[in-house]
C-alpha positions as CSV (number, residue, x, y, z in Angstrom):
1,M,0.0,0.0,0.0
2,K,1.3,3.5,-0.9
3,I,1.2,5.8,2.1
4,N,1.4,9.6,1.9
5,I,0.6,11.5,5.0
6,G,-0.7,14.5,3.0
7,S,-3.2,12.1,1.4
8,I,-4.8,11.4,4.8
9,L,-6.5,14.8,4.5
10,T,-7.6,14.0,1.0
11,K,-9.2,10.7,2.0
12,R,-10.9,12.2,5.1
13,T,-12.3,14.9,2.9
14,L,-13.8,12.3,0.6
15,L,-15.4,10.5,3.6
16,N,-16.5,13.5,5.7
17,P,-16.3,16.7,3.6
18,T,-18.7,18.8,5.7
19,N,-17.4,17.8,9.1
20,E,-15.5,20.5,11.0
21,A,-11.7,19.9,10.5
22,L,-10.0,22.8,12.1
23,F,-10.8,25.9,14.2
24,D,-7.9,28.4,14.5
25,V,-8.9,30.0,17.7
26,A,-6.7,33.1,17.5
27,Q,-7.8,34.0,14.0
28,G,-11.4,32.9,14.5
29,T,-11.2,30.8,11.3
30,R,-13.1,27.5,10.9
31,F,-12.6,25.0,8.2
32,S,-14.6,22.0,7.1
33,Y,-12.6,19.1,5.8
34,D,-13.4,20.1,2.2
35,E,-12.3,23.7,2.9
36,L,-9.1,22.7,4.7
37,N,-8.1,20.3,1.9
38,S,-8.8,22.9,-0.8
39,R,-6.7,25.4,1.0
40,T,-4.0,22.8,1.5
41,N,-4.0,22.1,-2.2
42,Q,-3.6,25.9,-2.9
43,V,-0.6,25.9,-0.6
44,A,0.9,22.9,-2.3
45,N,0.5,24.4,-5.8
46,G,1.9,27.7,-4.5
47,L,5.0,26.0,-3.2
48,R,5.4,24.2,-6.5
49,S,5.2,27.6,-8.3
50,L,8.3,28.5,-6.2
51,G,10.1,25.4,-7.6
52,V,9.7,23.2,-4.5
53,K,10.1,19.6,-5.5
54,K,10.4,16.2,-4.0
55,G,13.0,16.0,-1.3
56,D,13.4,19.8,-0.9
57,R,13.4,20.9,2.7
58,V,10.9,23.6,3.8
59,A,11.2,25.1,7.2
60,L,8.2,26.2,9.2
61,L,8.7,28.9,11.8
62,M,5.3,29.9,13.1
63,M,3.2,29.9,16.3
64,N,0.2,27.7,16.0
65,C,-2.1,28.7,13.2
66,H,-4.0,27.3,10.3
67,E,-1.2,28.2,7.9
68,F,1.1,25.8,9.8
69,V,-1.4,23.0,9.4
70,T,-2.1,23.6,5.7
71,S,1.6,24.0,5.0
72,F,2.4,20.7,6.7
73,F,-0.1,18.7,4.7
74,A,0.8,20.6,1.5
75,I,4.5,19.9,1.8
76,A,3.8,16.2,2.5
77,K,1.5,16.0,-0.5
78,I,4.2,17.3,-2.9
79,G,6.9,15.1,-1.5
80,A,9.0,17.8,0.1
81,V,10.4,17.6,3.6
82,I,9.0,19.6,6.6
83,V,11.5,21.1,9.0
84,P,9.5,22.4,12.0
85,L,11.4,25.1,13.9
86,N,11.0,26.0,17.5
87,W,10.0,29.7,17.5
88,R,11.5,30.1,21.0
89,L,15.0,29.6,19.6
90,V,17.4,32.5,19.1
91,P,18.8,33.3,15.6
92,D,22.1,31.5,16.2
93,E,20.2,28.3,17.0
94,L,17.8,28.8,14.1
95,E,20.7,29.4,11.7
96,F,22.4,26.1,12.6
97,I,19.2,24.1,12.1
98,A,18.3,25.8,8.8
99,K,21.8,25.3,7.5
100,D,22.1,21.7,8.8
101,A,18.8,20.7,7.2
102,G,19.6,22.5,3.9
103,A,16.2,24.3,4.0
104,T,15.7,26.3,0.8
105,V,12.3,27.7,1.8
106,L,11.3,29.3,5.1
107,I,7.7,30.0,5.9
108,A,7.5,32.3,9.0
109,G,4.9,34.1,11.0
110,S,5.0,37.9,11.3
111,E,5.6,37.5,15.0
112,L,9.1,36.2,14.1
113,D,10.0,39.2,11.8
114,V,13.0,40.1,14.0
115,A,14.4,36.6,13.9
116,I,13.9,36.1,10.1
117,T,15.3,39.6,9.4
118,E,18.4,38.6,11.4
119,L,18.7,35.3,9.6
120,H,18.3,36.9,6.2
121,S,21.0,39.4,7.0
122,R,23.5,36.5,7.4
123,G,23.4,35.8,3.7
124,D,24.7,32.4,2.7
125,R,25.0,31.2,6.2
126,T,21.7,29.5,5.4
127,D,20.5,28.0,2.1
128,V,17.2,29.7,2.2
129,T,16.3,31.3,-1.2
130,H,12.5,31.9,-0.6
131,W,11.4,33.7,2.5
132,V,7.6,33.4,2.8
133,R,5.9,35.4,5.5
134,V,2.5,34.8,7.1
135,G,0.5,37.7,8.5
136,N,0.1,41.4,8.1
137,T,1.4,42.5,4.7
138,D,1.7,46.2,5.8
139,T,4.9,45.2,7.7
140,L,6.1,42.6,5.2
141,P,10.0,42.6,5.1
142,I,11.3,43.7,1.8
143,F,13.0,40.4,1.1
144,A,10.0,38.3,1.8
145,K,6.9,37.1,-0.2
146,S,3.6,37.2,1.5
147,F,2.0,33.8,2.1
148,D,-1.3,34.9,0.6
149,S,0.4,36.2,-2.6
150,V,2.0,32.8,-3.1
151,V,-1.1,30.8,-2.4
152,N,-4.3,32.8,-3.1
153,S,-4.1,32.7,-6.9
154,Q,-3.4,29.0,-7.0
155,P,-5.9,26.3,-8.0
156,S,-7.4,24.0,-5.4
157,T,-6.9,20.9,-7.5
158,E,-5.0,18.0,-6.0
159,P,-1.3,18.1,-6.7
160,E,0.6,15.1,-8.0
161,I,1.7,12.9,-5.1
162,T,5.4,12.1,-5.5
163,A,6.5,10.7,-2.1
164,W,5.4,7.5,-0.4
165,N,6.2,5.1,2.3
166,D,9.9,5.3,3.2
167,D,10.4,8.7,1.6
168,L,11.3,11.4,4.2
169,L,8.4,13.3,5.7
170,Y,10.0,15.6,8.2
171,I,13.2,16.4,10.1
172,M,12.5,17.5,13.7
173,Y,15.5,18.8,15.6
174,T,16.2,17.8,19.2
175,S,19.4,18.7,21.0
176,G,22.0,16.0,21.7
177,T,24.3,15.5,24.7
178,T,27.1,17.3,22.8
179,G,24.9,20.4,22.7
180,L,24.4,20.4,18.9
181,P,20.9,19.8,17.7
182,K,20.2,16.5,15.8
183,G,17.6,16.1,13.1
184,V,15.2,13.2,13.8
185,M,14.1,11.8,10.6
186,H,10.5,10.4,10.1
187,T,9.1,9.0,7.0
188,H,5.5,8.7,5.7
189,N,5.6,5.1,7.0
190,T,6.9,5.9,10.5
191,Q,4.3,8.6,10.9
192,M,1.5,6.3,9.8
193,A,2.7,3.6,12.2
194,A,2.5,6.2,15.0
195,L,-1.0,7.1,14.0
196,I,-2.0,3.4,14.0
197,T,-0.6,2.6,17.4
198,L,-2.1,5.8,18.9
199,N,-5.5,5.0,17.6
200,A,-5.3,1.3,18.8
201,T,-4.4,2.5,22.3
202,N,-6.2,5.8,23.0
203,D,-9.9,6.6,23.1
204,F,-10.4,8.7,20.0
205,S,-13.8,8.7,18.2
206,I,-14.9,10.2,14.9
207,G,-16.5,13.5,15.7
208,D,-14.5,14.1,18.9
209,R,-13.3,17.7,19.4
210,Y,-9.6,17.7,20.3
211,L,-8.0,20.8,21.9
212,N,-4.4,21.5,21.0
213,P,-2.6,24.2,23.0
214,M,0.9,22.6,22.5
215,P,3.3,24.1,19.9
216,L,3.2,22.2,16.6
217,F,7.0,22.1,16.3
218,H,6.8,19.5,19.1
219,V,6.0,15.8,18.2
220,G,3.6,15.8,21.2
221,A,1.4,18.3,19.3
222,L,2.2,17.4,15.7
223,T,1.3,13.7,15.8
224,P,-2.1,14.3,17.5
225,A,-2.8,17.1,15.0
226,I,-2.3,14.5,12.2
227,V,-4.4,12.1,14.2
228,T,-7.3,14.5,14.0
229,A,-7.4,14.1,10.2
230,Y,-6.7,10.4,10.3
231,R,-9.6,9.8,12.8
232,G,-11.9,12.5,11.6
233,L,-11.8,14.8,14.7
234,A,-12.3,18.5,14.9
235,H,-8.9,20.1,15.7
236,I,-9.3,23.1,18.0
237,L,-6.0,24.8,17.7
238,M,-4.8,27.4,20.2
239,R,-2.0,29.9,19.3
240,A,-0.4,29.4,22.7
241,F,-1.3,27.9,26.1
242,D,-3.6,30.0,28.4
243,P,-5.1,28.1,31.3
244,T,-8.2,30.3,31.6
245,A,-8.8,30.1,27.9
246,I,-8.6,26.3,28.1
247,W,-11.7,26.1,30.3
248,T,-13.6,28.7,28.1
249,L,-12.9,26.6,25.0
250,V,-13.8,23.4,26.8
251,K,-17.2,24.8,27.5
252,E,-17.8,26.8,24.2
253,E,-16.3,24.3,21.8
254,R,-17.6,21.1,23.7
255,I,-14.0,19.7,23.9
256,N,-13.7,15.9,24.4
257,N,-10.0,15.5,24.8
258,A,-6.6,17.3,24.8
259,L,-2.9,16.9,25.7
260,L,-1.4,19.0,28.4
261,V,2.0,18.5,30.1
262,P,1.8,18.3,33.9
263,A,2.7,22.0,34.4
264,M,-0.2,22.9,32.2
265,L,-2.6,20.6,34.1
266,G,-1.5,22.2,37.3
267,A,-2.1,25.7,36.0
268,C,-5.5,24.8,34.6
269,R,-6.6,23.2,37.9
270,M,-5.6,26.4,39.8
271,V,-7.9,28.6,37.7
272,Y,-10.8,26.2,37.4
273,D,-14.0,27.8,38.7
274,P,-17.0,25.4,38.9
275,S,-19.4,28.3,39.1
276,I,-18.5,29.4,35.5
277,H,-16.8,26.5,33.8
278,D,-18.5,23.5,32.3
279,H,-16.4,20.5,31.4
280,S,-19.2,18.0,31.0
281,T,-18.1,17.0,27.5
282,L,-14.4,16.5,28.5
283,R,-13.5,12.8,28.8
284,W,-9.7,12.8,29.2
285,F,-6.4,14.6,29.1
286,L,-3.2,13.1,27.8
287,S,-0.2,14.2,29.7
288,G,3.5,13.5,29.2
289,A,7.0,15.0,29.5
290,A,7.1,14.3,33.3
291,P,5.2,12.2,35.9
292,V,1.8,13.7,36.8
293,P,1.6,14.1,40.6
294,K,-0.8,11.7,42.3
295,A,-2.7,14.6,43.9
296,L,-3.3,16.2,40.5
297,I,-4.6,13.0,39.0
298,E,-7.0,12.6,41.9
299,A,-8.1,16.2,41.6
300,Y,-9.1,15.7,38.0
301,Q,-10.7,12.3,38.7
302,T,-13.0,14.0,41.2
303,M,-14.0,16.2,38.3
304,G,-14.8,13.2,36.2
305,I,-11.8,13.8,33.9
306,D,-9.4,10.9,33.3
307,I,-5.6,11.4,33.0
308,H,-3.8,9.2,30.4
309,Q,-0.1,9.6,31.2
310,V,2.2,9.0,28.3
311,Y,5.9,8.5,27.7
312,G,7.4,9.1,24.3
313,L,10.2,10.7,22.4
314,T,10.7,12.7,19.2
315,E,12.6,9.6,18.0
316,T,9.4,7.4,18.4
317,C,7.2,9.9,16.6
318,G,5.5,10.3,20.0
319,P,4.2,7.1,21.4
320,A,6.1,4.6,23.6
321,C,4.3,3.9,26.9
322,T,1.0,4.9,28.4
323,T,-1.0,4.5,31.7
324,T,-4.7,3.8,31.5
325,P,-7.1,5.9,33.7
326,E,-7.9,2.8,35.9
327,D,-4.3,2.5,36.8
328,A,-3.5,6.2,37.1
329,I,-3.9,6.4,40.9
330,R,-2.8,2.9,41.8
331,K,0.4,3.3,39.7
332,A,0.9,7.0,40.1
333,G,4.5,7.8,38.9
334,S,4.6,4.9,36.5
335,T,4.7,5.6,32.8
336,G,2.5,2.5,32.2
337,K,3.0,-0.1,29.5
338,A,3.9,-0.1,25.8
339,F,1.4,1.2,23.2
340,F,-0.5,-1.4,21.3
341,H,1.9,-1.8,18.3
342,T,5.0,-1.0,20.3
343,D,7.5,-3.2,22.1
344,I,9.5,-2.2,25.3
345,K,12.3,-3.9,27.1
346,I,14.9,-2.9,29.7
347,V,18.5,-4.0,29.4
348,H,21.7,-4.2,31.3
349,P,24.8,-2.5,29.8
350,D,25.8,-5.9,28.3
351,G,22.4,-6.1,26.5
352,T,20.8,-8.8,28.6
353,T,17.2,-8.2,29.7
354,C,16.6,-6.9,33.2
355,L,14.4,-8.8,35.6
356,A,11.5,-7.1,37.4
357,E,12.8,-4.3,39.8
358,E,16.2,-4.3,38.0
359,A,17.1,-0.9,36.6
360,G,18.5,-0.7,33.1
361,E,18.2,1.3,29.8
362,L,14.8,1.5,28.3
363,L,14.5,0.3,24.7
364,V,11.6,0.9,22.3
365,R,10.8,-1.0,19.1
366,G,8.1,-0.4,16.6
367,D,7.5,0.7,13.0
368,H,7.1,4.3,14.3
369,I,10.7,4.8,15.5
370,M,12.8,7.2,13.5
371,T,14.9,6.1,10.6
372,G,17.9,7.9,12.0
373,Y,19.4,11.3,12.6
374,W,19.9,13.6,9.6
375,N,23.5,13.5,8.4
376,R,24.5,11.8,11.6
377,P,25.2,8.1,10.9
378,D,27.4,7.9,14.0
379,A,24.6,9.1,16.3
380,T,22.1,6.8,14.5
381,A,24.3,3.8,15.0
382,E,24.5,4.6,18.7
383,S,20.8,5.0,19.1
384,I,19.3,2.2,16.9
385,K,20.6,-1.3,17.3
386,D,18.9,-4.4,15.9
387,G,15.7,-2.5,15.4
388,W,15.6,-1.2,19.0
389,L,15.8,2.5,19.9
390,Y,18.1,3.0,22.9
391,T,16.4,5.9,24.7
392,G,19.0,6.8,27.2
393,D,16.5,6.6,30.0
394,I,17.0,4.4,33.0
395,A,13.8,2.5,34.0
396,L,12.6,-0.6,35.7
397,T,9.5,-2.8,35.6
398,D,7.5,-3.8,38.6
399,D,6.0,-7.3,39.2
400,E,2.9,-6.3,37.0
401,G,5.0,-5.1,34.1
402,F,4.5,-1.4,34.7
403,I,7.4,0.8,33.7
404,W,9.0,3.3,36.0
405,I,11.4,5.9,34.7
406,Q,14.3,6.2,37.2
407,D,16.8,8.6,35.7
408,R,18.2,9.8,32.3
409,L,21.5,8.6,31.0
410,K,21.8,11.8,29.0
411,D,20.8,14.1,31.8
412,M,18.1,15.8,29.9
413,I,16.0,18.3,31.8
414,I,12.3,18.6,31.0
415,S,11.1,22.1,31.9
416,G,7.5,22.9,31.2
417,G,7.4,20.2,28.5
418,E,10.5,21.5,26.8
419,N,13.6,19.4,26.5
420,V,16.7,21.2,27.9
421,Y,20.1,19.5,27.3
422,P,22.6,20.5,30.0
423,A,25.6,20.2,27.6
424,E,24.2,23.0,25.5
425,V,23.7,25.3,28.4
426,E,27.1,24.3,29.8
427,N,28.8,25.2,26.5
428,V,27.3,28.7,26.6
429,I,28.3,29.3,30.3
430,L,31.8,28.1,29.6
431,G,32.1,30.9,27.1
432,H,32.1,33.4,30.0
433,P,35.7,34.4,30.7
434,G,35.1,34.3,34.5
435,V,34.0,30.6,34.5
436,A,36.4,27.8,35.0
437,D,34.0,24.8,35.1
438,V,30.3,24.2,35.1
439,A,27.7,21.4,35.4
440,V,24.0,21.9,34.8
441,I,21.5,19.7,36.7
442,G,17.7,19.5,36.8
443,V,16.0,20.4,40.1
444,P,12.3,20.3,41.0
445,S,10.1,23.3,40.1
446,D,6.5,23.7,41.3
447,K,5.8,25.7,38.1
448,W,7.8,23.9,35.4
449,G,8.3,20.4,36.8
450,E,12.0,20.8,36.5
451,T,14.4,23.7,35.9
452,G,18.1,24.0,35.3
453,L,20.5,24.8,38.0
454,A,24.0,25.8,36.9
455,V,26.8,24.7,39.4
456,I,29.8,26.8,38.6
457,V,33.5,27.0,39.5
458,K,34.7,30.6,39.3
459,K,37.8,31.6,37.4
460,D,37.3,35.2,38.3
461,P,36.2,35.6,42.0
462,A,34.2,38.7,41.1
463,V,31.7,36.8,38.9
464,T,28.1,37.0,40.1
465,E,24.9,35.2,39.3
466,A,23.7,38.3,37.5
467,D,26.8,38.2,35.3
468,I,26.1,34.6,34.2
469,I,22.4,35.2,33.5
470,A,23.3,38.3,31.4
471,H,25.9,36.3,29.5
472,C,23.3,33.6,28.6
473,D,20.6,36.0,27.6
474,G,20.3,36.0,23.8
475,K,22.5,33.0,23.4
476,L,19.9,30.5,24.7
477,A,16.1,30.3,24.3
478,R,14.3,31.5,27.4
479,F,13.2,28.0,28.5
480,K,16.9,26.9,28.4
481,M,18.1,29.7,30.7
482,P,19.2,28.4,34.1
483,G,16.7,29.0,36.8
484,G,19.5,29.4,39.4
485,I,23.2,29.6,39.9
486,R,25.3,28.0,42.6
487,F,29.0,28.5,43.1
488,I,31.3,25.6,44.2
489,D,35.1,25.1,44.6
490,V,35.3,22.0,42.4
491,I,32.9,20.0,40.2
492,P,33.0,16.3,41.4
493,R,34.0,14.1,38.5
494,N,34.7,10.4,37.9
495,A,37.9,8.9,36.6
496,S,37.0,9.6,33.0
497,G,36.2,13.3,33.7
498,K,32.4,13.1,33.6
499,A,30.6,15.3,36.2
500,L,29.0,13.3,39.0
501,K,25.6,14.9,38.6
502,R,23.9,12.5,40.9
503,D,26.2,13.8,43.7
504,L,25.4,17.4,42.7
505,R,21.7,16.7,42.8
506,I,22.1,15.5,46.4
507,Q,24.2,18.5,47.3
508,F,21.8,20.9,45.5
509,P,18.3,19.4,45.7
510,T,16.5,22.7,45.2
511,L,17.0,26.2,43.7
């Protein structure tokens, strides 16, 4: 069978043309499936008019909007490759990713004008030749084409489908332990496999109304967004997270389900007012990126709202493990069991399988795992062995087969649902002339789940916390900025020179 992810929208349109497909909340724009598919085809034909062909990389730098959705499906239909960009990154970070991916077209929202103007000024430090800008044409940068001018005059006829199955669909960048971002490659087949295992595991129904406040450059938002078309849901798309607006939309849009990271769940619970909010249509929230506190699960269950905790990675196209609502309280803190079409095992360093209660590295296998890292065969070989994805997470199973994440081999910090890699932050801090050594660890945060704490050895005794923060400002996205600084005489290290971060977490348990 030939699979093209863009064609999912075409097929759903044939089956349910008048069903609501998408509501862009910020712009107040609604689309039936027929309308969404027609607009997508215009975008596809517009990109072709720019010379975009199979295999070309097209970068998307937008906050959540219908233009992101139509661009994604359009690029998939014509066989080009999507490169979603995190709009919270600074120009240096965006430049590296755009250049590494070889993106020749960049579609950006007007809210990112400062960033794209800076990128454009750097000339051939990227390969971008077409700068397409979404939004107010009155402020259109002189070097850019407006999205509407590229798209509006195009026919809504179906473009020729040129990519299938194992052809590359998107490259989604995730930082590595070296501090340099790595491009996770997913194909039409791996994405379809993720849709299949999600639908076999989760309670989606045709006609459901799915609320999406998560940024679409994240796999945790993007894969469910594609699920909405695959399963025939209405996709209610928020521009950005707002806890009060969540409850308003749940009531007004009769929301049935959504995905929120634990920090979002906590924020929503704090502003919930039973005298004005109505959540009677809401069946469940998915939640991932960190364990959901037992008290929070119980609070939602008293409201009649189930919490489905999930564990996944960009490398798995989203799904890996999930906890069902009936086990959410009894196994609070567990990440559950493998998704339906997914295999999980935990192994010792020598590759042998761990017994129950023995900690080891968590491995994931399924047709939905990535094909590798873009232009990084070395990193791919380290991560995928004999069909298994080595996650770098330390876990164990209990006597019932439930999986419990214990630690992260790669020391990744998850702050408010964003992945923060200490090595990247450490490299920036080491660029300060007054710093001799540094190690960044994750510490608990009531607001974000985790935040980064930089433990620093001074080279210049006069260096202050304010100096370090000022040095990082502009070099790191805001979510990567350390939440605190601690000074120490020496960073504890093992014989091979690796920082003993477990010791540091004991010494500095909080900010």
